C-alpha positions in Angstrom: -21.1 143.6 146.9 -18.6 146.4 147.1 -20.2 147.4 150.4 -19.5 144.0 151.9 -16.4 144.3 154.0 -14.7 141.9 156.5 -16.4 138.6 157.2 -17.9 138.1 160.7 -15.4 136.4 162.9 -16.0 132.7 163.4 -17.0 133.2 167.1 -19.3 136.1 166.1 -21.1 133.8 163.6 -21.6 131.2 166.3 -23.2 133.7 168.6 -25.7 134.9 165.9 -27.8 132.1 164.5 -31.1 130.3 164.6 -29.9 128.6 167.8 -28.2 131.4 169.6 -28.5 135.2 169.8 -26.4 136.4 172.6 -26.3 140.0 173.9 -24.2 142.0 176.3 -25.9 144.6 178.5 -23.8 147.2 180.1 -25.2 149.6 182.7 -23.8 153.0 183.9 -25.5 154.2 187.0 -24.7 157.9 187.5 -24.3 159.8 190.7 -26.1 162.9 189.4 -29.1 163.7 187.1 -28.3 163.4 183.4 -31.0 165.6 181.9 -28.3 167.8 180.3 -26.1 165.0 179.0 -25.7 165.2 175.2 -26.1 161.4 174.7 -26.5 161.4 170.9 -23.3 163.4 170.2 -21.3 161.4 172.8 -22.4 158.1 171.3 -21.7 159.3 167.8 -18.2 160.4 168.8 -17.5 157.1 170.5 -19.1 154.7 167.9 -18.8 156.3 164.4 -15.1 155.2 163.9 -15.8 151.6 164.8 -16.9 149.6 161.7 -19.0 147.1 163.5 -21.2 149.8 165.1 -21.9 151.3 161.6 -22.5 147.9 159.9 -25.2 145.3 159.6 -24.7 141.6 159.3 -25.6 140.1 155.9 -25.0 136.8 154.1 -23.0 137.0 150.8 -23.6 134.9 147.7 -21.4 132.1 149.2 -23.3 131.9 152.4 -20.7 133.8 154.4 -21.8 136.3 157.0 -20.2 139.7 156.5 -20.3 143.2 157.9 -21.9 145.7 155.5 -21.4 149.4 156.1 -24.6 151.4 156.2 -25.6 155.0 157.0 -26.4 155.2 160.7 -29.0 157.5 162.2 -27.7 157.5 165.8 -30.8 159.0 167.2 -32.7 155.9 166.1 -30.5 153.8 168.3 -31.1 155.9 171.4 -34.3 155.2 173.4 -35.6 157.3 176.3 -38.5 155.6 178.1 -41.0 157.5 180.2 -41.5 156.4 183.7 -44.7 157.0 185.8 -44.8 158.8 189.1 -47.6 156.4 190.2 -45.3 153.3 190.4 -42.2 152.5 192.3 -39.2 153.7 190.3 -37.2 150.6 191.3 -39.9 148.3 190.1 -40.3 150.2 186.8 -36.6 150.1 186.3 -36.3 146.4 187.0 -39.2 145.6 184.6 -37.7 147.8 181.9 -34.3 146.2 182.2 -35.8 142.7 182.1 -37.7 143.8 178.9 -34.5 145.0 177.3 -32.9 141.6 178.0 -35.8 139.7 176.3 -36.0 141.7 173.1 -34.0 140.9 169.9 -32.3 143.8 168.1 -33.6 144.4 164.5 -31.2 143.1 161.9 -31.8 145.9 159.4 -29.8 148.3 161.7 -26.4 148.0 163.4 -26.7 145.6 166.3 -26.7 148.0 169.3 -28.8 150.5 171.2 -28.6 152.8 174.2 -31.4 153.4 176.7 -31.4 156.7 178.7 -33.2 156.6 182.0 -34.2 160.1 183.2 -36.5 159.8 186.2 -39.4 162.2 186.6 -37.9 163.5 189.9 -35.7 166.4 189.0 -32.9 165.6 191.3 -32.9 161.8 190.7 -29.6 160.3 189.3 -29.9 158.8 185.8 -28.9 155.6 184.2 -27.6 154.7 180.7 -28.0 151.1 179.5 -26.1 149.9 176.4 -27.1 146.7 174.6 -24.7 145.1 172.1 -25.0 142.0 170.1 -22.2 139.6 171.2 -21.1 139.3 167.5 -19.9 142.9 167.7 -17.3 142.0 170.3 -16.7 140.4 173.7 -16.6 141.9 177.2 -12.9 142.9 176.7 -13.6 145.0 173.7 -16.8 146.6 175.1 -14.8 147.5 178.3 -12.1 149.0 176.1 -14.7 151.0 174.3 -16.2 152.4 177.5 -12.7 153.3 178.9 -11.9 155.1 175.6 -15.0 157.2 176.0 -14.9 157.9 179.8 -12.6 160.0 181.9 -11.2 159.8 185.4 -13.5 161.9 187.6 -11.0 163.3 190.0 -8.5 164.4 187.3 -9.4 163.8 183.6 -5.7 164.4 182.7 -4.7 161.2 184.5 -5.3 157.7 183.2 -7.5 155.2 184.9 -5.6 152.5 186.8 -6.5 148.8 187.3 -5.6 146.2 189.9 -2.2 144.7 189.2 -1.9 141.1 188.2 1.3 140.1 189.9 2.5 136.6 189.4 3.5 134.5 192.4 5.8 132.4 190.4 9.6 132.6 190.8 12.4 131.8 188.4 15.0 131.1 191.0 14.8 127.3 190.5 15.6 127.7 186.8 19.2 128.8 187.3 20.3 125.2 187.3 19.7 122.9 184.3 19.3 120.0 186.6 16.7 121.7 188.8 15.0 122.9 185.6 14.6 119.4 184.3 13.5 118.0 187.6 10.7 120.6 187.7 9.6 120.9 184.1 9.2 117.2 183.3 6.6 116.5 185.9 4.9 119.7 185.0 4.8 118.7 181.3 3.3 115.4 182.2 0.7 117.1 184.5 -0.3 119.6 181.7 -0.6 116.8 179.2 -2.7 114.6 181.5 -4.9 117.6 182.6 -5.4 118.7 179.0 -6.6 115.2 177.9 -9.0 114.8 180.8 -10.4 118.4 180.7 -10.8 118.4 177.0 -12.6 115.0 177.0 -14.9 116.2 179.8 -15.7 119.3 177.8 -16.6 117.3 174.7 -18.9 115.0 176.8 -20.6 118.1 178.3 -21.2 119.3 174.8 -22.9 116.1 173.8 -24.5 113.8 176.4 -23.2 114.6 179.9 -26.0 116.7 181.4 -26.4 118.4 184.9 -29.2 117.3 187.2 -32.3 119.4 187.5 -31.9 121.5 190.6 -33.3 124.7 192.1 -30.9 126.6 189.8 -31.5 124.6 186.6 -35.1 124.3 185.5 -34.1 122.5 182.2 -37.2 124.1 180.6 -37.1 124.1 176.8 -36.6 127.7 175.5 -35.6 129.1 178.9 -33.6 131.8 177.0 -36.9 133.3 175.8 -38.4 133.5 179.3 -38.4 136.7 181.5 -35.5 137.2 183.8 -34.9 139.1 187.0 -31.7 141.0 187.4 -30.4 141.5 191.0 -27.0 142.4 192.6 -24.8 141.9 195.5 -21.5 143.8 196.3 -18.5 142.7 198.2 -15.6 144.8 199.5 -12.3 144.0 197.6 -10.5 144.8 200.9 -12.3 141.9 202.6 -11.8 139.6 199.6 -8.1 140.4 199.8 -8.1 139.5 203.5 -9.4 136.1 202.7 -7.0 135.7 199.7 -4.0 136.5 201.9 -5.1 134.1 204.7 -5.6 131.2 202.4 -2.8 131.9 199.9 -5.1 131.9 196.8 -6.3 134.5 194.2 -9.1 137.0 194.3 -10.8 135.0 191.5 -10.6 131.8 193.7 -12.2 133.6 196.6 -15.1 135.1 194.7 -15.7 131.8 192.9 -15.7 129.9 196.2 -18.2 132.4 197.7 -20.5 132.0 194.7 -20.3 128.2 194.8 -20.9 128.0 198.5 -23.8 130.5 198.4 -25.4 128.6 195.5 -25.2 125.3 197.4 -26.7 126.9 200.5 -29.6 128.2 198.3 -30.1 124.8 196.7 -30.2 123.1 200.1 -32.8 125.6 201.4 -35.0 125.1 198.4 -34.6 121.3 198.1 -32.4 119.5 200.6 -31.4 116.6 198.3 -30.0 119.0 195.7 -27.1 119.7 198.0 -25.4 116.6 196.5 -26.8 116.8 192.9 -24.5 117.4 189.9 -24.0 121.1 188.9 -21.5 122.6 186.6 -20.5 126.2 185.9 -19.3 127.3 182.5 -16.6 130.0 183.0 -15.8 132.3 180.1 -12.1 132.7 179.4 -10.4 135.5 177.4 -7.9 133.9 175.1 -6.0 137.1 174.2 -2.3 137.2 175.4 -2.8 140.6 177.1 -2.8 141.8 180.7 -4.4 145.3 180.3 -7.2 146.9 178.3 -6.4 148.7 175.0 -7.9 151.8 173.5 -10.3 151.5 170.6 -7.6 152.9 168.3 -5.1 150.2 169.4 -7.7 147.4 169.2 -8.6 148.2 165.6 -5.0 147.8 164.4 -4.5 144.6 162.4 -1.6 143.3 164.4 -2.8 144.4 167.8 -2.4 142.0 170.7 -5.7 143.1 172.2 -7.5 143.0 168.8 -11.2 143.9 168.5 -13.7 141.0 168.2 -14.5 137.8 170.1 -11.5 136.0 171.4 -13.1 133.8 174.1 -13.4 130.2 175.1 -14.9 128.4 178.1 -14.0 125.8 180.7 -16.2 123.7 182.9 -15.9 123.9 186.6 -17.8 121.6 188.9 -19.8 123.2 191.8 -18.6 121.3 194.9 -21.3 119.3 196.7 -22.2 120.1 200.3 -22.1 116.4 201.2 -18.3 116.5 200.3 -17.6 119.2 202.8 -19.1 119.8 206.3 -21.1 123.0 206.3 -19.0 124.1 209.2 -15.9 124.3 207.0 -16.9 126.8 204.2 -13.2 127.5 203.4 -13.1 124.2 201.6 -15.2 125.8 198.9 -12.5 128.4 198.3 -9.7 125.9 198.4 -11.7 123.6 196.0 -12.2 126.5 193.6 -8.4 127.3 193.9 -7.4 123.8 193.1 -9.9 123.4 190.3 -9.0 126.7 188.5 -5.3 126.1 189.0 -5.7 122.7 187.4 -7.6 124.2 184.5 -4.9 126.8 184.0 -2.3 123.9 183.7 -4.2 122.6 180.8 -4.7 123.4 177.1 -8.3 122.3 177.2 -9.7 125.8 176.5 -7.4 126.2 173.5 -8.3 122.8 172.2 -12.0 123.6 172.6 -11.6 126.8 170.6 -9.7 124.9 167.9 -12.3 122.2 167.8 -15.1 124.8 167.3 -13.2 126.4 164.5 -12.6 123.0 162.8 -16.3 122.1 163.2 -17.1 125.5 161.7 -15.0 124.8 158.6 -16.5 121.3 158.2 -20.1 121.8 159.1 -20.8 125.5 159.1 -21.6 128.1 161.8 -25.2 126.8 162.4 -23.9 123.4 163.6 -21.4 125.1 165.9 -24.1 127.3 167.3 -26.2 124.3 168.0 -23.3 122.6 169.7 -22.7 125.7 171.9 -26.4 125.9 172.8 -26.4 122.3 173.8 -23.2 122.8 175.9 -24.8 125.8 177.7 -28.0 123.9 178.2 -26.3 120.9 179.7 -24.6 123.1 182.4 -26.3 124.8 185.3 -24.9 128.3 185.2 -22.5 130.6 183.4 -19.8 132.8 185.1 -18.1 135.8 183.4 -15.9 138.4 185.1 -14.1 141.6 184.2 -11.7 143.9 185.9 -12.8 147.5 186.2 -10.9 150.7 187.1 -10.0 151.6 190.7 -10.9 155.2 190.4 -14.4 156.8 189.8 -15.2 157.4 186.1 -17.2 160.2 184.5 -18.9 160.8 181.2 -18.8 164.5 180.2 -18.2 165.5 183.8 -21.1 163.4 185.1 -19.7 161.0 187.7 -20.6 157.3 187.5 -21.6 155.8 190.9 -21.6 152.2 189.7 -21.6 150.0 186.7 -22.3 146.4 185.9 -22.9 144.1 183.0 -24.9 140.9 182.2 -25.5 138.5 179.4 -28.8 137.5 177.9 -30.1 135.0 175.4 -28.4 132.1 177.2 -30.4 128.8 177.6 -29.8 128.8 181.4 -31.7 129.7 184.5 -28.8 131.5 186.2 -26.1 133.7 184.8 -23.5 135.3 187.1 -21.3 138.2 186.0 -18.7 140.0 188.1 -17.1 143.4 187.7 -14.8 145.3 190.0 -15.1 149.1 190.4 -13.8 151.6 193.0 -12.8 149.0 195.5 -16.0 146.9 195.2 -16.9 143.6 193.4 -20.4 143.8 192.0 -21.9 140.4 191.4 -24.9 140.5 189.0 -27.4 137.7 188.9 -29.7 137.1 185.9 -32.2 134.6 187.1 -35.2 132.8 185.5 -38.3 134.8 186.7 -40.7 132.7 188.8 -38.3 129.8 189.1 -35.3 131.2 191.1 -36.1 133.1 194.3 -33.5 135.9 193.6 -33.9 137.4 197.1 -33.2 134.2 198.8 -30.2 133.5 196.5 -28.8 137.0 197.3 -29.3 136.3 201.0 -27.4 133.0 200.8 -24.5 134.6 198.9 -24.3 137.2 201.6 -24.3 134.5 204.2 -21.6 132.6 202.3 -19.4 135.7 202.2 -19.8 136.4 205.9 -19.1 132.8 206.9 -16.0 132.5 204.7 -14.7 135.9 206.0 -15.3 134.9 209.6 -13.5 131.5 209.2 -10.6 133.1 207.3 -10.1 135.6 210.1 -9.7 132.8 212.6 -7.2 130.8 210.5 
């Protein structure tokens, strides 16, 4: 029992159970071959100081899940598949990535692994795939880990920089007490009302309020165990900012509007009546009160703002129906996304949801909470998660990284959308139920949505 250290965080316990086993997959696509990259030593240097990468999850005598430190043989966690020259490398890579997403990690070892893709062609650039159990940490911590291990390619002595998050709010109206009261009282009423409505809707989505079956929601029992296809689409941040400036919204509003519009176009192509059926997206929210990423050393401090672990909640956002907006006016999807997200921000619903889950955990245990989260995910049509990446190119041991992306697996949904910015591009990754969603047609419609919204914004 002396080897049993800290208990698994409440959220970590929710994400590892008989009902849920959620994983994060992070992929680094290199610009050069990686045959000489000393992966084992690099991984050991990055992971050995982080307790959760050198621990397994066990249940103590009181039924509490805890992290137990073990001796780690790092080479056992690093897998190097052999690809054949006879088959398309792209096809082999896609099938291999899909296979990684379907497999569960063994519980008798720390819950992570790294896959090193070195293609038979001598000059082909390589790929490194990391798979982590979500109980180890959320996207914020995993990104902090990568940034603590990677360097800026053009000048390793300089830090990586990230897009600024400037606020459009102004304090000039608060110089007068009268103006302050006139502005704050309606806002307090609005926040209270929105919190009650949004929290109530979230509770209903977790119990009986279910989305319709559509071309993006098969509603198949056990969909999380079915094969998936991973595909991508990239958008220029410069063009996204053009739309943002023309409409007076945020980058997040623009990309959400593009995704929603593209999804509805795809649904209409596959089944015309689905253009007006009920679909809801679950958006993952980071609940830390931080603006920037922290290093591993800072995150492991007890009182750190960007503390290591899982500090996330979620909010439900309705996917606008095509019948509500003429197809000739796609900008309405961006404006709808803006209004909806702004309204959710002026609400304590995500905080109340997090508090409710923790209360349920104390009263009923982690398995019941996992069951509740599974039902909430299953009642929705898709999940959206996004992270901000560096503006400069990164490198691992002087090997430049051309692109990177992440996705989530183990979710009881037919469609998972993840977004990551890097070097002036937004890469949208789609994890789709194989054989149910036509991923090529979905990517085509997302491209079409982007082009139409950009065209309309240029003419505003």
